[in-house]
C-alpha positions as CSV (number, residue, x, y, z in Angstrom):
1,X,-1.6,-187.6,-35.1
2,X,0.2,-190.4,-35.9
3,X,4.3,-191.1,-36.3
4,X,3.9,-191.1,-40.1
5,X,2.1,-187.4,-39.6
6,X,-1.7,-188.8,-40.7
7,X,-4.4,-188.0,-38.2
8,X,-6.0,-191.0,-36.7
9,X,-9.4,-190.6,-35.3
10,X,-12.4,-191.0,-35.9
11,X,-13.2,-193.2,-39.0
12,X,-14.7,-190.0,-41.6
13,X,-18.4,-191.0,-42.3
14,X,-18.1,-187.6,-45.1
15,X,-17.0,-184.5,-46.7
16,X,-18.4,-181.0,-46.0
17,X,-17.5,-178.8,-49.0
18,X,-17.8,-175.6,-47.0
19,X,-18.7,-173.7,-50.5
20,X,-21.4,-172.3,-52.6
21,X,-19.1,-172.0,-55.8
22,X,-20.7,-174.4,-58.5
23,X,-17.0,-174.9,-59.9
24,X,-15.7,-176.4,-56.9
25,X,-19.5,-178.4,-56.0
26,X,-18.3,-180.3,-59.8
27,X,-14.6,-180.2,-59.1
28,X,-15.2,-182.2,-55.9
29,X,-16.8,-184.9,-57.0
30,X,-14.0,-185.7,-60.0
31,X,-12.5,-187.2,-57.1
32,X,-13.8,-190.3,-57.1
33,X,-14.9,-189.9,-52.6
34,X,-15.9,-193.4,-51.3
35,X,-17.4,-191.4,-48.7
36,X,-20.7,-189.2,-49.3
37,X,-19.9,-185.1,-50.0
38,X,-21.9,-182.6,-48.9
39,X,-22.0,-178.4,-49.7
40,X,-22.2,-175.9,-46.9
41,X,-21.8,-172.5,-47.0
42,X,-19.3,-170.6,-44.7
43,X,-19.8,-166.7,-43.7
44,X,-16.6,-166.4,-42.7
45,X,-15.4,-163.0,-43.4
46,X,-13.3,-162.9,-47.0
47,X,-11.0,-159.6,-46.1
48,X,-7.9,-159.7,-46.8
49,X,-5.4,-159.7,-43.2
50,X,-3.1,-156.8,-43.7
51,X,0.7,-157.6,-43.6
52,X,0.5,-160.9,-44.9
53,X,1.9,-162.7,-48.5
54,X,-0.6,-163.6,-50.4
55,X,0.0,-167.4,-50.5
56,X,-0.9,-167.0,-47.0
57,X,-3.2,-164.7,-47.2
58,X,-5.2,-167.4,-49.6
59,X,-4.8,-170.4,-46.5
60,X,-6.1,-167.8,-43.9
61,X,-9.4,-167.2,-45.7
62,X,-8.7,-170.8,-46.7
63,X,-8.5,-171.7,-43.4
64,X,-11.2,-169.2,-42.1
65,X,-14.1,-170.8,-44.2
66,X,-13.6,-174.5,-42.9
67,X,-13.5,-173.4,-39.2
68,X,-16.7,-171.2,-39.8
69,X,-18.3,-174.1,-41.0
70,X,-17.1,-176.0,-38.0
71,X,-18.9,-173.6,-35.6
72,X,-21.8,-173.6,-37.9
73,X,-22.0,-177.0,-37.9
74,X,-21.4,-177.5,-34.2
75,X,-21.9,-181.2,-33.0
76,X,-23.0,-182.5,-36.5
77,X,-19.5,-181.8,-37.5
78,X,-18.5,-184.8,-35.9
79,X,-17.2,-188.0,-38.7
80,X,-16.6,-185.3,-41.3
81,X,-13.4,-183.9,-42.7
82,X,-14.6,-180.0,-43.9
83,X,-13.1,-178.6,-47.3
84,X,-12.4,-174.6,-47.1
85,X,-10.9,-173.3,-50.2
86,X,-10.4,-169.7,-51.4
87,X,-8.7,-168.1,-54.7
88,X,-7.0,-164.8,-55.3
89,X,-5.4,-163.6,-57.8
90,X,-1.8,-161.6,-57.6
91,X,-0.3,-159.2,-60.3
92,X,2.7,-157.3,-59.2
93,X,2.2,-158.4,-55.8
94,X,-0.8,-156.9,-55.6
95,X,-4.2,-159.3,-53.7
96,X,-7.0,-158.6,-56.9
97,X,-10.2,-160.3,-55.1
98,X,-13.4,-160.1,-56.2
99,X,-14.4,-157.0,-58.4
100,X,-17.1,-154.9,-57.0
101,X,-18.9,-153.9,-59.9
102,X,-18.4,-153.7,-63.6
103,X,-16.4,-150.8,-63.3
104,X,-13.7,-152.5,-61.2
105,X,-13.6,-155.8,-63.7
106,X,-13.1,-153.4,-66.5
107,X,-10.1,-152.3,-64.5
108,X,-8.6,-155.3,-63.1
109,X,-9.1,-156.9,-66.5
110,X,-7.0,-154.2,-68.5
111,X,-4.8,-154.7,-65.7
112,X,-4.2,-158.5,-66.1
113,X,-4.1,-158.4,-70.3
114,X,-0.9,-159.2,-72.1
115,X,0.6,-159.8,-69.0
116,X,1.2,-162.7,-66.6
117,X,0.5,-163.6,-63.0
118,X,-0.2,-165.8,-60.5
119,X,-3.2,-167.6,-59.0
120,X,-3.4,-169.1,-55.8
121,X,-5.9,-170.9,-54.0
122,X,-5.9,-171.5,-50.3
123,X,-6.9,-174.8,-49.2
124,X,-8.0,-176.2,-45.6
125,X,-8.9,-179.8,-44.9
126,X,-10.1,-180.0,-41.2
127,X,-11.3,-182.5,-39.2
128,X,-14.6,-181.9,-37.7
129,X,-14.2,-183.9,-34.8
130,X,-10.9,-182.8,-33.1
131,X,-10.9,-178.9,-35.0
132,X,-7.4,-180.7,-36.4
133,X,-6.2,-179.1,-40.1
134,X,-4.0,-179.1,-42.5
135,X,-3.9,-175.9,-44.8
136,X,-1.9,-175.7,-48.1
137,X,-1.7,-173.4,-51.2
138,X,-1.4,-174.0,-55.1
139,X,-0.1,-171.6,-57.0
140,X,-0.3,-171.5,-60.9
141,X,1.3,-168.4,-63.4
142,X,-1.2,-167.6,-66.0
143,X,-0.5,-165.5,-69.2
144,X,-3.4,-163.8,-70.6
145,X,-3.8,-162.9,-74.2
146,X,-3.5,-159.2,-75.4
147,X,-7.5,-157.8,-74.9
148,X,-8.8,-154.6,-76.4
149,X,-11.1,-152.8,-73.8
150,X,-14.3,-153.5,-76.7
151,X,-13.6,-157.1,-75.9
152,X,-13.1,-156.4,-72.3
153,X,-16.2,-154.5,-72.0
154,X,-18.4,-157.1,-73.6
155,X,-17.6,-160.2,-71.6
156,X,-17.6,-157.5,-68.7
157,X,-21.5,-156.8,-70.0
158,X,-22.2,-160.9,-69.8
159,X,-22.1,-160.6,-66.2
160,X,-19.3,-163.6,-65.3
161,X,-16.4,-161.6,-64.2
162,X,-18.3,-160.6,-61.0
163,X,-18.3,-162.9,-59.4
164,X,-14.4,-164.8,-59.7
165,X,-11.3,-163.5,-58.3
166,X,-9.5,-161.3,-60.8
167,X,-12.7,-160.9,-63.1
168,X,-12.3,-163.6,-65.2
169,X,-13.6,-167.3,-65.3
170,X,-10.5,-169.3,-66.9
171,X,-13.5,-172.5,-67.4
172,X,-16.0,-170.4,-68.8
173,X,-16.9,-167.4,-71.3
174,X,-12.8,-165.7,-70.8
175,X,-11.0,-169.3,-72.1
176,X,-10.3,-168.3,-75.1
177,X,-8.5,-164.8,-73.4
178,X,-5.6,-167.6,-71.8
179,X,-2.9,-168.0,-73.7
180,X,-0.9,-170.6,-71.6
181,X,-0.6,-171.6,-68.3
182,X,1.9,-173.1,-65.7
183,X,0.8,-175.4,-63.0
184,X,-3.0,-176.8,-61.9
185,X,-5.3,-176.1,-64.6
186,X,-7.6,-176.8,-62.1
187,X,-5.9,-174.5,-59.5
188,X,-7.4,-171.9,-62.0
189,X,-10.9,-173.0,-61.6
190,X,-10.8,-172.8,-57.6
191,X,-9.7,-176.1,-56.5
192,X,-6.3,-178.3,-56.9
193,X,-7.7,-181.7,-56.9
194,X,-4.1,-183.3,-56.3
195,X,-3.2,-180.8,-53.6
196,X,-6.8,-181.7,-51.7
197,X,-6.3,-185.6,-52.3
198,X,-2.8,-185.0,-50.7
199,X,-4.4,-183.0,-48.0
200,X,-7.3,-185.6,-47.5
201,X,-5.2,-188.6,-47.6
202,X,-3.4,-187.1,-44.7
203,X,-6.9,-187.2,-42.8
204,X,-7.7,-191.1,-43.5
205,X,-10.2,-189.9,-46.9
206,X,-9.4,-192.5,-49.8
207,X,-9.9,-190.9,-53.2
208,X,-9.9,-193.1,-57.2
């Protein structure tokens, strides 16, 4: 690491996004990276460790994902930076992850409707050569409109909520559910681009 806190070592040749999420794949392309971007699923444990504050939990999950991708790539990780990200929804201090089924999705949305909550995305950038990493979290406050049970049921029946933290996607059919946000929109979608750009800069990766 240099004196100014930036990581200096082998030139970065590619970025690996440790995610199968089509939303994150689309978002990372908006950074205008000058190096190739590739995608690798992470098989890291996504269970939330007990006793961690929500922001710490999101960051731990992001780090686990990035480290899992580096382990999977092995020697092929050299010359890359690996990005791991994980998004959680927090209501009254309780973490809402992805619903296990439609019933849990309806329950989550019933809790969120008409109230404000936080969306936290942990982001890790990991040097595939050295294993050095930087992790941070983006936090956005979301206020959701009041929703009746029928509207919630219609949304859940589309299947969209089942792979999303908090059982909704602001960029999808639930766009009309959100009254307002305070903070980064992209953080709610699943990848806070401004924060990620800052972390990448510490590893010498330039963005537009």
